[in-house]
N, C-alpha and C positions, 0 to 999 in steps of 0.2 A: 891746638896743635896735637897731632897724633903722636903717641909714644910708641916706641918699638914694640912693646908688649901688646898694646892695643892692636897695632897693625898685624902682629903675628897671629892673634886669635882670629882676626877678620880673615886673613889668608887661609888659615886652617879650615875655618867654617865655610868659606866660599867654595873650597874644593868639594866639600861634602854636601852642601845644602843649596847652592844657588844655580849650579849648572844642571838643570833638570831634563833637557832633551836627551836622556840616556836610553839605551836599549832596555827593553823590558818594563817600561813605564806603564802604569795603569792606575786608575782612580781606585781608592780604597777607603773604607770606613772600618778600621780595625780597633775594636774596643780594648784589647790588651795593649795595643800601641798607645791609644789615647790615655789609658791609665798610667803608663810609664812616663808619658810626656808631662802630665799634670803632677805626678810625684816629683819629677825632676824640677819642674818650674816652681813648685811650692818651696823647695829648698833654696832655689835662686832668690825667690821673692823674700824669704826670711833672711837672706844674706849669708846663708850657710853654704858658702862656695866650696869649702873643703869637703863637706859631706856630699855635695852634688857630684864631685869628681868620682866618687865611688860608684856612681851610676853610669859612668862612661865606659865605652867599649875598650877591649884590649888594644885594638888598633889605635884608637884615640889616645890612650895612655902612652903608647909608643911614640906618638908624635909630640905630645905636650905634657910637661910635668905638672904635678899638682900645684906647685908653687907658682908657675907661670899662669895656670888656669885661674887661680885665686887672684893673682895680680891683674890679670886681664879683665876679669869681671868687676873688680874694684874700680877699674877705670871706665868700663863700658856700661855696666848695669847699675851700679850703686847711684850714680848721679841722676838717674831717672826717677828715683824716689819710689814710693809705695805703689803697688798695683791698684788700679781703679777698676778695670774690667779686662776680660780676655775670653775669646772664643775661637774655636777651630773653624777656619774658612775652607780649608782644603787638606786632603791627605792623599798621598800617592805612594804606590808600591813600585820599587825598582829592583832589578837584579844586578845592575852595575851602575856605578857613578864614576865620573872621570877622576883618575888619581887614586882610586880606592880599589881594594881587591873585590872580585865578584862575590856576590852573596845577596841576601835579602836586606833591603833598606826600605824603611818607611819614612817619608818626608812629610811633616806636618807644618802647615802655615797657619798662623794665628794672628788675628787682629787684636791689638792690645792697647790699653790706655794706662798711663802712669801719672803720678803726681806732677812730674816735671816734663812730661812728653805726652801730649794729648792723643796723638795718633802714632802708633808704631806697628810694625809687622815683625813678628818673631817667627823664626824657622827652626824647628827641631828635627834632626835626622836621627832615626834609630837604626841600629845595625843588629842583625841576628848573630849571636855568638855561636860557637860550636856546640854548646850545650842546649841550644834552642832559645835561650833567653834573649830579650831585647834590651840593648844598652844604647845610651846616647853616643852618637858619633859626630854630632855637630850641633852648634847653637849659634844663632845669629839674630841680632836686633837691628832693624833699620827704621 
């Protein structure tokens, strides 16, 4: 049964990560973006959910509190167990995403395997901040 918090994180992430036919879409292999994605996922894999929140964008933090983020990941990610394997299958650059302010977004799709879920798809969306840095604006596992 879905808890409200799990549903909330799914809705937030869907807005940023799953609706991809947006204006300005292009294929991209961004090494800086990949580095940020793996840095973020390493924290998630260690169960350091509170620290991973510090890597999220200003916009993300305005939508979801750290406490809700941690609670959501405890319900959605922790049950999957340890990471077995993960690789990027696709990355796309967008200048807009539905429901989000215009700007630069990098959307990474990864094929992953976990201890308790053999096949999974993770989507990590990065958003460029005003200072030029890339921060996580969405994370989704299916």
